[in-house]
N, C-alpha and C positions, 0 to 999 in steps of 0.2 A: 087802113089794109087793113084785110081779114090776117085773123089771129093762124097760122101756118098748121096743116093738118098734124094731129098725133103719126108719129111712126107707127110701123108693122107693130103690134101688139102692148100700143100702150091704148086702145081705147079704153080697157077694161082696169087699169089701175088708177089706185087710189091716190091721194097725194101723200101720203106713208110708203108706200111702192114706191111712188115717182123719186121719193128721196134717194131709195137705197137703188135704182135705176142709175139717179144722177150718179150715187158715187160708183159704180161700175163703169161708165164714162168717164169718171175723174181718173179712176184707177185706170182704166188701159192708157191715157192720157201720157200715164207714166211710165209706161212700160214694166207696172207689176205683173210678178210670174211667181205664181207657186204652186209646185206639185203637191197632193195631199197622199200621203203614205199610208198603211194599216194603220187599225189602232194602236197594233203591239208595238210598231215602228215609234211612231207619237208618241207611245209615255217614252219610251227608251231614251228618245233625245232629250226629253224631258224633264227627264231624272239627273241628267249633266249636271252639276251644281251650277255651273253658269245661267244656263237656262230658267232662271225663277222671274225676270224682268223682263218687259219687252226693249230691245234696240233699237228697232226699225219697224218698217212697214210690213213686212213680210212676217216679223213676228208679231204682230199686231192680228191681222188677218189672216195668215196663214197657220202660227202656231197655236194660237191661242192664248197667248201668255198678256198678263196684267199691266197694264201702263199708265203712265202719268198724263197731264192732260198736254201737256205742253210737246210731248212726240209725235202727235198726232197734227195734220194741218189740220186749222181751224175747219174749214170748210168741207174735209172728210168726218171730223168727227160731229160737226151737223148736219151731214149727212145721216152719219149712224144716228144721232139726236132724233130728227122728224120720223127715220125709219123707226125709232123702238127698239132699236139694237144694240144698246148700249145701258152698261148697268156699272154701278159703284159701289167698289166691295172695300171697305180697309183703307180707303182713301185714295183707291189704285182705280181706274174703269178700266172694262175690258166689254171687247165685240162678243154679242150674239151669235155673231156668224163668222164663218170663216167663208175667203174668196180664194178658190181655185182656177187653174187655167187650162184648157184643157179644146184642141184643133182650135185655136187663135180666137177666143172668146173667153168670159170671166164667167162663171159660176158661184151665185151665192149657197151655201148650205151650211148645218148647225155648227158650232163652237164644238172644239172640244169638252170634255170626253161627251161624246153620244150616248148620253145616259138615260135623255127623259124617253117617253113612249112616244110624243110627237116628234123626235127628232127627224132630219133630213139630212139624211148618210149620202156621201158622196166621197170616191176611195180610187183604189186600181181597179176595180173591178168597174167603174165607169169609166176607166180608158180603154179598159179590151172590151167593155159593150159597144163603144162609138166606134173601137176598129172593126169588130166586129160586121156591125151595120155598114159601114162605110165599104169594106171587101166584097160584102151581096151585092150593094147597090150599083157597084164597079161592076161585078162582073152582071148584074143582070138587075138593068135598070126598071125601077118602075115608070108605070104610064104615069103620065104627069096629071091625070085625074085619078088618081088612085084614092082611096080613103085607109090611112096610115091610122094606126092607135100603138102608144106608147102604154103597156100597160102595168100599173104600179109604178108609174113614173120617176116618182122622185122628184128629184132638184131637174130633172126635166131632160137630161142628156139626150135618152133616144128620140125623143120629138124632134127638139132642136136641132139635133142630126139631120132627122130625116127629112127635117123643113127645107133645111140648109140643101140638100144632097136633090129634094126631087120638087122643086118652087111650081107651084099652083096644086099641088098636094094638099087634100082636107087633113090634117095632121090631130089627131087627139091624145091628149095626156089623161090618162087616171090615176087617181090615187084615192085609198082611203084618209090620209092626213090632208086638211085644209093649207095648216102651213107648208107641206109640201108643193100643193097646187098653187100658191101664192109665190113662191120663189120660183116654179118654174114661169110662172108667165112672166114675172121681170126680166129672168133670165134668158127670157125665147126674146122680149121685147131689146134688149140689150146686144142679142143677137143677130136683131133685125127679121124674126120671123114671125108669124103669125101662128097660133098655136091653140087647142079649143082646149078646156079643163074640165076635167068632167071629177066630181065626187061621189066615188065607188068603190064598193070589193067588186075584185076581178073587170068582169065585162057587161058586168049591171047596168042598164043604161045608156049603153052603147049603139043603142042600135041597128043601124043598118047591117050587111054584111060588110068583111074586111079583106080588103086588097093584101095589105099586111100588117099581121100581128105582131109588135116586141115586146120580147121579154127579160126583165133582170131580176128574175125573183130571189129573194132571200134565200139562204140554204144553208144557214149556220144554225146548230139546235140551243135556243137562247135563254140562260136559263130565268132571265124577267118577262119572255114571249112576246118581247114590243115586234110591233108588225114589220117595221125596216127591217128585222136582222134573223127573226124566227121561221126557220122553213117545216117546222114541224115534223111530222112522223118521216118515214126512212133517212133516219139518220139529218136531217133536215132539205130531203128531198121530195117531201110530200107537197110541198107549196108549188113546185117549178112541174111535178105531174098533173098537180090538176089544173093547176091552171092554164097549162099547156092543152091539155086536152080540151079545159073552156075555149081557150084561142082556136084550135082546130076545128071546133064546131059551129066557127063564125065566120068561117071563110070565105070567101065568093070562090065561086069556079078558077081556079088557075091563082088563090092566092094560097099565102106564106107566110108560116110562122119561123122569125128569127128568136132561138132562144140564147140567151147566155146563163149560163147557172154552174152552181158547184154540184159536184154528186161523191156522196161515199164512197170508197173502194173497199168491200169485205173478203180478204181472201181470193182476190183479185176478180172477183164480180162487182160488176156494176148496176143497181139495182134499178134507177133513175133510165138506162138505156136498154135495160129489158121491158121497164113497163113499157117506153114511150114508142118500141120497134113494136110492139101488139097492140097498141092503139092504132098506127098509125097503117098495120097491117089488116086491122079488121076495116081501117076504112078508104081501104087502095091508094093510101097517101104514100107519098116518098120522103125519107128520112137520113138526111146526111149527116152523121152523130161524131163526132171529135174531140178530141181530149186538145185543149188548147195550154194549158199548165197542169202537167202532173202532180203539183203539190202544192196545194197551198194551205195558211192559217194551221200550220202543222201544232202551233200552241193547245187547238183543242183538245186533240188526242188523248191529252191528263185528264182531261175530265170525264164523269162515268157516261154521260149519253157515247163516247164514240171509246168505250172499253174495247170493242173487235172490227175497229177500223184502222187499217192500213195507211189509209191516207186521201185526203181529200183533194179532187181533182175539180179544175175547170173544165167545162166543156161550152163548145157552142153546137149548135142542132138546127139545119135547116128544114123545115117541114114543107114541102109542095102538096096541095091541091091539087091534081090533074085538071 
């Protein structure tokens, strides 16, 4: 009897990847569920005196706490081992990954704290980004033959949501971080969808025109300059401005950009909104720009780069080429 064909997305996975895919499938069978908070909230929870050693599966794969070998089922421990994502320290084990739930699927991403340059981020922005895409696709469904790209896709949230909502579309995910692309491929396979991954900065190498470009760029000024977190100038808005302009110039006729990001508000002014208004007007594009959340990451305002910023707003923008 012939071996069964690999499911969607599995063709590009190696043995270590398949071990992590098996981990996600086993976790789905257990009913595992964890929602990842902001790093500041995560730190506050772990600062509680009773949160030093894992007590259950969510502590291991959600809160990133160290654990004893017997606490994690052997089959799950084996998946992490074969995937190269478990480490031993001071006689205790620790997962190098977290697993979070979003819209019925599970996503692999980096363990807390995400301090490494190549960390793969996932958090509250991931949930809001998914909701923005879903709302836009519900209001204006893409053609099933669309070419869709998640630019700087990280763990693959945008690409996976798009692939699930628009079966038949060709969906790409780009990132400068090969570890992010690895996890995106595994997450996509676990969600039962096919995506293509491209290791690149911005839209370089994406090729043909895009019907939908989706962006969730970093928007915080990061002291360490980490790619997944640092938004550059404009108090962190430069990356959002530059990537959006690049995406606009890649759109096919009738195409659109779905932008989810944050913008620093200085004396009531939103510099990112002003910049995008100028760029869309110059091209004759339409821009629907709105605040999703008026105040996030307030802890950043005590840092020197934000000394003149009154708040950081989360924004959503839909930019359409006529």
